[in-house]
C-alpha positions as a Markdown table, in Angstrom:
| # | Residue | x | y | z |
|---|---|---|---|---|
| 1 | Met | 16.8 | -0.5 | -13.7 |
| 2 | Ala | 13.2 | 1.0 | -14.1 |
| 3 | Thr | 13.8 | 4.9 | -14.1 |
| 4 | Leu | 11.3 | 7.4 | -13.6 |
| 5 | Arg | 12.4 | 10.8 | -14.6 |
| 6 | Ser | 11.3 | 14.4 | -14.0 |
| 7 | Glu | 10.5 | 16.8 | -16.8 |
| 8 | Asp | 12.9 | 19.4 | -15.6 |
| 9 | Gln | 16.3 | 19.0 | -17.7 |
| 10 | Glu | 18.0 | 21.6 | -15.7 |
| 11 | Phe | 17.7 | 20.0 | -12.4 |
| 12 | Gly | 16.7 | 16.7 | -12.9 |
| 13 | Ser | 15.0 | 14.5 | -10.5 |
| 14 | Ser | 14.3 | 10.4 | -10.8 |
| 15 | Leu | 13.2 | 7.6 | -8.9 |
| 16 | Lys | 15.0 | 4.1 | -9.7 |
| 17 | Ile | 13.8 | 0.8 | -8.9 |
| 18 | Glu | 16.0 | -2.1 | -9.4 |
| 19 | Pro | 15.0 | -5.8 | -9.1 |
| 20 | Gly | 17.0 | -8.0 | -6.8 |
| 21 | Glu | 17.0 | -11.6 | -5.6 |
| 22 | Lys | 13.8 | -13.4 | -5.3 |
| 23 | Phe | 12.8 | -15.9 | -2.9 |
| 24 | Thr | 9.7 | -18.0 | -1.7 |
| 25 | Ile | 7.9 | -18.7 | 1.3 |
| 26 | Ser | 5.7 | -21.2 | 2.7 |
| 27 | Ala | 2.7 | -20.8 | 5.5 |
| 28 | Gln | 2.7 | -24.1 | 7.4 |
| 29 | Gly | -0.5 | -25.2 | 8.8 |
| 30 | Asn | -1.3 | -26.5 | 12.2 |
| 31 | Thr | -2.5 | -29.9 | 11.2 |
| 32 | Gln | -1.0 | -33.4 | 11.4 |
| 33 | Ala | -0.3 | -33.6 | 7.7 |
| 34 | Asp | 1.3 | -30.0 | 8.0 |
| 35 | His | 0.7 | -29.2 | 4.5 |
| 36 | Pro | 1.6 | -25.8 | 3.2 |
| 37 | Leu | -1.3 | -23.2 | 3.1 |
| 38 | Glu | 0.0 | -20.8 | 0.7 |
| 39 | Thr | 3.3 | -20.2 | -1.2 |
| 40 | Gln | 4.6 | -16.6 | -1.6 |
| 41 | Thr | 7.3 | -15.2 | -4.1 |
| 42 | Trp | 8.9 | -11.7 | -3.1 |
| 43 | Gln | 11.8 | -10.0 | -4.8 |
| 44 | His | 14.2 | -7.6 | -2.9 |
| 45 | Val | 14.4 | -4.3 | -4.6 |
| 46 | Lys | 16.9 | -1.3 | -4.5 |
| 47 | Leu | 15.5 | 2.0 | -4.4 |
| 48 | Thr | 17.4 | 5.1 | -5.7 |
| 49 | Leu | 16.3 | 8.7 | -5.4 |
| 50 | Ile | 18.0 | 11.5 | -7.4 |
| 51 | Asn | 17.3 | 15.2 | -6.9 |
| 52 | Gly | 19.8 | 17.3 | -9.0 |
| 53 | Pro | 23.5 | 16.4 | -7.3 |
| 54 | Asn | 22.1 | 14.5 | -4.2 |
| 55 | Val | 21.4 | 10.8 | -4.4 |
| 56 | Leu | 19.6 | 8.4 | -1.8 |
| 57 | Glu | 19.9 | 4.5 | -2.0 |
| 58 | Tyr | 17.8 | 2.1 | -0.1 |
| 59 | Gln | 18.3 | -1.6 | -0.2 |
| 60 | Thr | 18.2 | -4.7 | 2.2 |
| 61 | Arg | 21.8 | -5.2 | 3.3 |
| 62 | Gln | 22.9 | -9.0 | 3.0 |
| 63 | Gly | 23.4 | -10.5 | 6.6 |
| 64 | Asp | 20.8 | -8.0 | 8.1 |
| 65 | Glu | 17.9 | -10.0 | 7.2 |
| 66 | Lys | 15.8 | -10.7 | 10.5 |
| 67 | Val | 13.2 | -13.6 | 10.7 |
| 68 | Ala | 9.4 | -13.1 | 11.8 |
| 69 | Glu | 6.7 | -15.0 | 12.6 |
| 70 | Leu | 3.3 | -14.2 | 11.4 |
| 71 | Thr | 0.1 | -15.6 | 12.8 |
| 72 | Leu | -2.4 | -16.8 | 10.1 |
| 73 | Leu | -5.9 | -18.0 | 10.2 |
| 74 | Gln | -6.6 | -21.0 | 12.3 |
| 75 | Asn | -3.5 | -20.7 | 14.2 |
| 76 | Ala | -1.2 | -21.4 | 11.4 |
| 77 | Thr | 2.3 | -19.9 | 11.3 |
| 78 | Ala | 4.5 | -18.6 | 8.5 |
| 79 | Asp | 8.2 | -18.6 | 8.9 |
| 80 | Ile | 9.0 | -15.5 | 6.7 |
| 81 | His | 12.7 | -14.8 | 6.1 |
| 82 | Thr | 13.7 | -11.1 | 5.4 |
| 83 | Val | 9.9 | -10.2 | 4.6 |
| 84 | Ala | 9.4 | -8.2 | 7.7 |
| 85 | His | 12.5 | -6.2 | 7.3 |
| 86 | Ala | 13.6 | -5.8 | 3.9 |
| 87 | Tyr | 12.7 | -3.5 | 0.9 |
| 88 | Leu | 10.7 | -5.9 | -1.4 |
| 89 | Leu | 7.7 | -6.4 | -3.5 |
| 90 | Cys | 5.5 | -9.4 | -3.6 |
| 91 | Arg | 5.7 | -11.3 | -6.8 |
| 92 | Tyr | 3.1 | -14.3 | -5.9 |
| 93 | Pro | 0.0 | -14.5 | -5.1 |
| 94 | Gln | -0.2 | -10.8 | -6.4 |
| 95 | Asp | 2.5 | -9.4 | -8.7 |
| 96 | Glu | 2.8 | -5.9 | -7.4 |
| 97 | Ala | 5.3 | -4.9 | -10.0 |
| 98 | Leu | 2.5 | -5.7 | -12.8 |
| 99 | Phe | 0.0 | -4.1 | -10.8 |
| 100 | Leu | 2.1 | -0.7 | -10.6 |
| 101 | Ala | 2.8 | -0.9 | -14.2 |
| 102 | Glu | -0.8 | -1.6 | -15.2 |
| 103 | Lys | -2.1 | 1.3 | -13.1 |
| 104 | Ile | 0.5 | 3.5 | -14.4 |
| 105 | Glu | -0.6 | 2.6 | -17.8 |
| 106 | Glu | -4.2 | 3.5 | -17.0 |
| 107 | Leu | -3.4 | 6.9 | -15.9 |
| 108 | Val | -1.5 | 7.5 | -18.9 |
| 109 | Gln | -4.5 | 6.3 | -21.1 |
| 110 | Glu | -6.5 | 8.7 | -18.7 |
| 111 | Lys | -8.6 | 5.7 | -17.3 |
| 112 | Arg | -8.0 | 6.8 | -13.9 |
| 113 | Ser | -6.6 | 10.3 | -12.5 |
| 114 | Gln | -4.0 | 9.2 | -9.8 |
| 115 | Val | -2.2 | 6.1 | -8.8 |
| 116 | Leu | -1.6 | 5.6 | -4.8 |
| 117 | Phe | 0.8 | 2.5 | -4.4 |
| 118 | Glu | 2.1 | 1.1 | -1.2 |
| 119 | Pro | 3.6 | -2.5 | -1.4 |
| 120 | Ala | 2.2 | -5.4 | 0.8 |
| 121 | Glu | 5.2 | -5.0 | 2.9 |
| 122 | Pro | 5.2 | -1.4 | 3.3 |
| 123 | Ser | 8.5 | 0.4 | 3.1 |
| 124 | Phe | 7.7 | 2.7 | 0.4 |
| 125 | Glu | 4.7 | 4.8 | -1.1 |
| 126 | Leu | 4.3 | 6.0 | -4.8 |
| 127 | Thr | 1.7 | 8.6 | -5.8 |
| 128 | Val | 1.4 | 9.8 | -9.3 |
| 129 | Lys | -1.6 | 12.0 | -10.5 |
| 130 | Gly | -2.7 | 14.3 | -13.0 |
| 131 | Ala | -2.0 | 18.0 | -11.9 |
| 132 | Gly | -2.8 | 20.8 | -14.4 |
| 133 | Gly | -1.4 | 19.4 | -17.6 |
| 134 | Gly | 1.2 | 17.7 | -16.0 |
| 135 | Val | 2.1 | 14.7 | -13.6 |
| 136 | Lys | 3.0 | 15.2 | -10.0 |
| 137 | Val | 5.2 | 12.2 | -8.6 |
| 138 | Glu | 5.7 | 11.6 | -4.8 |
| 139 | Phe | 7.6 | 9.0 | -3.6 |
| 140 | Phe | 8.4 | 8.3 | 0.0 |
| 141 | Val | 10.6 | 5.6 | 1.7 |
| 142 | Asp | 10.0 | 4.6 | 5.4 |
| 143 | Ala | 13.2 | 3.4 | 6.3 |
| 144 | Gly | 12.4 | 3.2 | 9.8 |
| 145 | Asn | 9.8 | 0.3 | 9.2 |
| 146 | Val | 12.6 | -1.8 | 7.6 |
| 147 | Glu | 15.2 | -1.1 | 10.2 |
| 148 | Thr | 12.9 | -1.1 | 13.4 |
| 149 | Gly | 9.9 | -3.0 | 12.3 |
| 150 | Ile | 7.9 | -0.1 | 13.6 |
| 151 | Tyr | 5.4 | 1.5 | 11.3 |
| 152 | Arg | 5.6 | 5.3 | 11.6 |
| 153 | Trp | 5.8 | 8.5 | 9.6 |
| 154 | Asp | 9.5 | 8.9 | 9.2 |
| 155 | Ala | 10.0 | 9.1 | 5.5 |
| 156 | Leu | 12.3 | 10.8 | 3.6 |
| 157 | Gly | 11.3 | 11.3 | -0.2 |
| 158 | Ile | 10.9 | 12.9 | -3.4 |
| 159 | Arg | 8.5 | 15.2 | -5.5 |
| 160 | Phe | 8.9 | 16.3 | -8.9 |
| 161 | Phe | 6.6 | 16.6 | -12.1 |
| 162 | Thr | 6.9 | 14.3 | -15.2 |
| 163 | Asn | 5.0 | 13.7 | -18.4 |
| 164 | Asn | 3.3 | 10.9 | -20.0 |
| 165 | Gln | 6.4 | 10.3 | -22.2 |
| 166 | His | 8.6 | 9.6 | -18.9 |
| 167 | Leu | 5.7 | 7.3 | -17.5 |
| 168 | Thr | 5.4 | 5.1 | -20.4 |
| 169 | Ala | 9.3 | 4.6 | -20.6 |
| 170 | Phe | 9.2 | 3.9 | -17.0 |
| 171 | Val | 6.4 | 1.1 | -17.4 |
| 172 | Ala | 8.3 | -0.4 | -20.1 |
| 173 | Glu | 11.6 | -0.6 | -18.2 |
| 174 | Leu | 9.4 | -1.8 | -15.0 |
| 175 | Lys | 7.9 | -4.6 | -17.2 |
| 176 | Ser | 11.1 | -5.5 | -18.6 |
| 177 | Glu | 13.4 | -5.4 | -15.6 |
| 178 | Phe | 10.8 | -7.2 | -13.6 |
| 179 | Ala | 9.8 | -9.8 | -16.3 |
| 180 | Cys | 6.0 | -8.9 | -16.0 |
């Protein structure tokens, strides 16, 4: 699992992102031929927040998946299993794990001053930014979005300082774990 650690050795905090099962969905058109318009690949993730002795874990529970319908352009519909009510990253057509890794690498290389990341299916938000010689990390999980499907400010999260060495290790683990 990809782990982003705080620089604090005495009261350590960390964020862990662990890959889970991948699945593919296809949006079907409203034509006589009914050909797929788009194929998407998604991957479940397990999110773990650690702050000293406290641990919070978030993951999609097997059997709790719901089915949602999404109206697309020209009255096409998609049968989306587990997307609207799950902790996941899009892997195709945009690889969000690779996107996150690349943006954090740019931060380490000082090509950008911050990274703001929220996946296409917004179950969490990660902010990483330079702050006076260090790096500030804020990670919030919107569990209510997953459980109810209603997007609102109901998140639990973690904030800590880290350094470029920990960011580099996190990026390497993220790329390895998610095969980016």
